[in-house]
LUMFI-599465 format. One record per residue (C-alpha): x, y, z; residue in one letter. Coordinates in steps of 0.2 Angstrom, whole numbers, plus 2048, in hexadecimal, padded with zeros to 3 digits. Example, Ala and Ser with C-alpha at 12.3 -4.5 7.8 and 13.67 -1.06 7.14 Angstrom:
# residues 2
83E7EA827A;8447FB824S;
This chain:
# residues 505
6FAAE1814M;6F7AE1827S;6FAAF282FD;6F6AF0841V;700AFC84BR;709AF685BL;703B05865A;6F1B02861S;6E5AF886DP;6E4AEA860Q;6F7AE985EG;6F9AE7871R;6ECAD9871W;6F5AD0863I;706AD186CL;6FEACB87CL;6F6ABC873T;706AB786BT;710AB987BV;704AAE884L;704AA1877G;717AA0875S;719AA0888S;70FA9088AM;71BA8787FA;72AA90887L;725A8C899L;722A7A895D;733A7888ES;73BA7E89ET;730A788ACV;72EA668A8V;740A618ACN;73FA688BDV;72FA5D8C1A;736A4C8BBL;73CA458CBP;72CA498D3R;722A428C4I;72CA328C6G;729A308D8Q;716A338D7D;713A288C8L;720A1B8CDD;728A1D8BCA;739A178B7D;747A228AEL;740A1D89DA;72FA248A1A;737A348A6L;741A35896Q;731A3288CW;728A40896T;735A4C88EV;737A4387DN;725A3F879A;722A52878Y;732A5586EM;72FA48862V;71EA4F85CT;724A6185DL;734A5E853A;72CA53847G;71DA5E843L;723A70846I;728A72833L;716A6D82EL;70EA7883BG;713A88834G;70CA83822S;6FBA7E829L;6F9A90830G;6FEA9781ED;6F0A8C817R;6E2A8D823Y;6E5A9D82CG;6F2AA1838R;6E7AA7846R;6DCA97844K;6EAA8B845V;6F2A95853F;6E2A9485DV;6E0A8285AI;6F2A80860G;6EFA89870V;6DFA7F873V;6E7A6E86EW;6F6A72879F;6EBA77888A;6E1A67886A;6F0A5C886A;6F7A65895S;6E7A6289EL;6E9A4F89AL;6FBA508A0C;6F6A588B0G;6E8A4A8B3L;6F3A3B8ADA;6F1A2C8B9P;700A248B3N;710A268A9S;709A1F899G;6FBA2B898V;707A3989CL;712A3488EV;704A33882A;6FDA44887A;70FA4C885R;70FA46873A;6FEA4E870L;705A5E879Q;714A5E86DG;708A5D85EA;6FFA6C865G;710A75867G;714A72855A;704A7D850L;707A8A85EL;71AA8D85DT;71BA9384BP;70AA9B84CG;70EAA8859S;71CAB084FL;712AAF83FA;704AB9846L;70FAC784BI;717AC883AQ;707AC7831A;6FDAD383BS;708AE283FF;70DAF1834H;71EAEF82CP;725AFE837D;71FAF6847D;723AE3843R;735AE3849G;731AEB859R;722ADF85BA;72DAD0858V;73AAD7865G;72DAD9872L;725AC886EW;736ABF870S;73BACA880G;72BAC6889F;72CAB4883G;73EAB388AG;738AB989BI;72CAAB89BG;73AA9E897A;744AA68A5A;736AA58B2V;732A938ADG;73FA898B8P;73BA948C7F;728A928C4L;729A808C1G;733A7C8D1G;726A878DBW;718A7D8D3L;720A6C8D6V;724A708E9D;713A788EBG;703A728E3P;70CA648DAG;714A5F8CAW;703A5E8C1R;701A718C2W;710A728B6V;705A6C8A9F;6F4A738AFL;6FBA858AFL;6F9A8589CN;6E6A8389DV;6E3A958A5P;6F0A9C899L;6E6A9588AA;6D5A9A891L;6DCAAC890L;6E6AAB880C;6D9AA2874A;6CBAAE876P;6D6ABE874I;6DDAB6864A;6CCAB385DV;6C6AC4862R;6D5AD085EH;6E1AC7852V;6DDAC983FP;6DDAB9835E;6EAAB7827S;6F0AAA81CD;6FCAA880DA;6EFAAE801R;6EAABD80AS;6F9AC8806G;700AC7817A;70EABD811R;715ACC808D;713AD5818A;720ACA820G;716ABB826A;71EAAA827V;71DAA3816D;717A91812A;728A8C810G;72EA9481FA;729A8782BL;721A7B820G;71FA7580FA;71BA82802G;725A8C7F5T;72CA9B7FDP;723AAB7F8G;714AA17F0R;703A9C7F6A;702A8A7FBP;6FCA7E7ECR;6F0A737F6G;6F9A657FFH;705A6380DF;714A58810D;70BA4D81CV;715A3E817L;725A4681AG;71FA4D82BA;719A3B830A;729A3382BL;734A40834G;72AA3E844A;72AA2B843L;73DA2A840A;73FA35850L;733A2B85AA;73AA1A856L;74CA1E858V;748A27868T;73FA1786EY;74DA0C869A;75AA17873L;74FA18883I;74AA06883E;75B9FF87FA;7619FD891P;7529F2895G;7589E5888G;7479E487FS;7479D986FL;73E9E7866F;74C9F4868V;7569ED859G;7479EC84CP;7409FD852V;751A05850A;7529FE83EV;741A0483AV;745A15841G;754A17836V;74AA11827A;73DA1E82AA;74BA2B82BG;751A2581AV;740A25813A;73DA37819F;74DA3C80FV;747A33800V;735A3A801V;73CA4C803E;746A4A7F4R;738A447E9R;729A4F7EFR;726A5F7E5P;723A697F5E;72DA61803P;72CA66815M;73FA66815M;746A69804P;757A60802P;75EA6E7F7D;75FA7A806I;76DA6F80CF;777A737FCA;77DA82806S;78CA7C810R;78AA8A81DQ;778A85820F;77DA72822T;78CA7682DA;783A82839V;775A7483BN;782A6883FL;788A7484DV;776A76852T;775A63854L;784A6285FC;77FA7186AV;76DA6D86DY;770A5B870A;77CA6087EA;76FA6D885F;761A60884G;76BA5488EG;771A6189BF;760A6889FF;758A578A0F;765A508ACL;76AA5F8B6S;759A628BEA;759A508C4V;76BA518CAQ;767A608D4L;758A588DDQ;75DA468DEV;770A488E2V;772A5A8E9A;762A598F3G;75AA698ECY;748A6B8ECS;73FA6D8DBA;73EA808DEL;751A808E2G;755A768D3A;74BA828C7G;752A918CFT;764A8A8CEA;762A898BBL;75AA9A8B9L;76BAA48B5P;76CA9B8A4T;75CAA289DT;75EAB38A6V;76FAB689EL;768AB188DM;759ABD88FL;764ACB894L;773AC9888L;76DAC0879S;76AAD086FA;77BAD7873R;783AC686ES;77AAC785DG;781AD985AE;793AD385FL;792AC5852A;78CAD1845E;79CADB847R;7A9ACD849I;7A0ABF840G;798AAF846P;7A7AA3846R;7AFAA8856L;79FAA9860P;799A98859L;7AAA9185FT;7ACA99870V;79AA97875G;79AA84874P;7ABA8387DL;7A4A8E88BL;795A8388CC;7A0A7488DA;7AAA7C89BA;79AA7F8A4G;794A6D8A3M;7A5A678A9L;7A3A738B8L;793A698BCM;79EA5B8C1L;7A0A648D1R;78DA638D5V;78BA548E0G;784A508F1E;782A5F8FBD;788A6A8EDA;788A7D8F2R;780A888E6Y;78CA978E6L;79CA8D8E4T;796A7D8DBD;786A818D1V;787A938CDL;798A948C4P;792A868B9A;782A8D8B3V;78AA9E8B1L;797A988A5V;78AA8D89CL;77FA9C89BG;78CAA7894L;790A9A887G;77EA99882M;77EAAC880V;78DAAB875S;786A9F868L;773A9F867V;771AB085EA;780AAD852P;779A9C84EL;768AA3849T;770AB183FA;77CAA5836T;76DA99831V;763AA882AL;773AAF820A;777A9E819S;768A9D80DV;75FAA8801D;754AB580BV;744AAD804S;748A9D80DR;74DAA581DA;73DA9F826G;73FA8D81FL;751A8D825A;74DA93836S;73FA85838G;74BA78833I;758A7E83FN;74BA7F84DN;745A6D849A;757A67849A;75BA6E85AA;74BA66862R;74FA55859A;761A56860A;75BA59872G;74EA4B872L;75CA3E86BV;767A44879A;75AA41886V;757A3087FA;76AA2B87DA;773A3288CL;76CA26899P;771A1888DL;782A1F88AV;786A2289CT;77FA128A3G;76FA198ADM;764A0B8B2G;751A0C8B3P;751A118C5E;761A1C8C4A;758A2C8C9Y;752A248DAR;764A218DFS;76FA308E2A;780A278E0P;77BA1E8D0A;774A2E8C8F;783A398CDD;78FA2D8C5H;785A2C8B5A;782A3F8B5F;795A428B6D;798A388A6R;789A4089EA;791A518A1M;7A1A4B899A;798A4588AV;78EA55888C;79EA5F889A;7A6A5487CG;798A57870V;799A6A873L;7ACA6986FV;7A8A6085EV;79BA6E85BG;7A8A7B85EA;7B5A73852V;7A7A72845L;7A3A84847A;7B6A89846W;7B9A7F836A;7A9A8282CT;7A0A93831V;7A5AA2827R;79FAB5828R;78FAB781FP;78EAC2810A;789AD4812P;776AD8811G;770AC7816C;760AC4821R;763AC8833K;758AC1842P;749ACA848E;749AC1859C;757ACA861R;753AC3873R;751AB1876H;751AA7886A;74CA95881S;758A88885V;751A7A87AV;751A82869A;757A9285FP;749A9F85BP;73EA9D84CL;73FAAA83FE;732AAE832G;733AB081FG;736ABF814R;730ACF81BR;727ADC810G;
C-alpha cells in the first residue's frame, strides 16, 4: 500500500507533477477554440478544416480514453503517464510547426492519443501514491489547481494568439512537458494493478479500461473494441463535416461508420473483458444519466466551438477579448461546483439536473443578442453568466448520479464511460451544427453569413438542452443512501465531466 503523505516533499512533487500533466490537457481543451479564426486565416483553411482541428483531437481522445487507463494498470501508471506527457508534447510541437491544415489535423489526432494516456493517468497516480488519510485532500487540490488552469485557458489562449501567434497555443505544452516528465520520473513511485496499489484506491483495470474490477489484468486489452469505437466516431464525423461539399464518398463513409458502431456493440457483447461492458447499461439510472450527458455536452461542444468565432468574426473582438469574454463560465464552475454538489446531496439530483440544462438553454438564447458591435456588459456577460450558473447547477450532480447508479466496484468504469460519452457528444455537435444550420465552407470569413447561422445554432443547442432537462426530470431519481460520492469536488472543464477512480481502500 502506498503511504506518501501530502505534507512530505515527495507528496508535494507528486501533486505538482499531476497538476502539470492534467493542466496540459485542460489548457488545450479551452485555448484552441479561441485560436480558430486566426488559424483559418494563416493556413487559408475552410470551415471544415477548423472543425477537424477540434474534432481530430476529440476523436482519438474519446475513442481511446477508456483503453488508456487500463494500459497504466498493466504496464505501470507512472510509465504510461510519462509516455502520455511526452507524446502529447511531441504532437503539440508538430501542431505548432504545421505548414498546412492537413498536417495540423493529423498532429491533433496524435495529440488526442497522447491525451488518452495522460488524462486518466494523472488521477490514477494520486490515488495510487498517497496515504488513504491524505488522498481526498490530494484529489481536491489536484482538481482545484486543474480548474484554475482551465479557467486561465481562454484568457491565455487569446493573449498568445494576439501576441506571439496561434502556434504558441500548442508550443506552450512543450516547456510544461519538459518540467513535468523529469519530476515524474524522479519523484513519483511506480504502481500497477499487481503491486497492491489497487487496494489503496488506484483506478482499477476496469475503471477506465478493460479489466475485471478489483482484479489484476489477465494479459490482453480490448484493442479491437477501442479501434472500432474510434473508427465509428471518425467516419461519422467525416460524413457530417464533408456533407455540405456534396462529396460522393459521404454516403458510403456514413454507412461504414454506422456499421463500425454496430460492430463495436457486437464485439463488446462477446468479449470476455470488454472495454465497455454492455451489462453496465442494465442500470436504468446509469443509461438515463448518460442520455442527459449526451444532450448537455453536445450543446456545450457546439457553443464553445462557435461562440469564440462569433465574438471575433461578427462582434469584432480580438482573440484576447473573446477568450476573456467566455471566462466567467469556468470561473463560476471553479468557485461554485463544490457547493452545487453539496446542495444536490441534500435535495437530490433530479431538480439540479432539470434546472441546470434549462438555465444553460436560456444562456444560449441570450447569445442571440451578440451580433455586430455587441457590448460586453449588456449583451455578452448576461449570457455567459446564466450559462455558467446552469453549468454549475448540473455538472457536480451529473457526476454524483453516474457514480451512484452502479455498484461501487464499477464507479471508475462508470465515470470513464460517462466522460467518453460527453467528449463524443461534443465532437458530433461540432461536426453536425454547421451542416444543420447551413454554414458554408467560407462562412467564418463573412460576418453576416456566420451571424445568421450562429443564431440558428444557438436555438438548436437550446432545444437539445431542453430535451436533456425533460429526460432528467422524467428519469433521474434520488440515489440510495451510502452510495459512492465524487472525490473531485471542484471542476472547471467545459468539455467533459470529471474522471473518478475505482474503489478506495
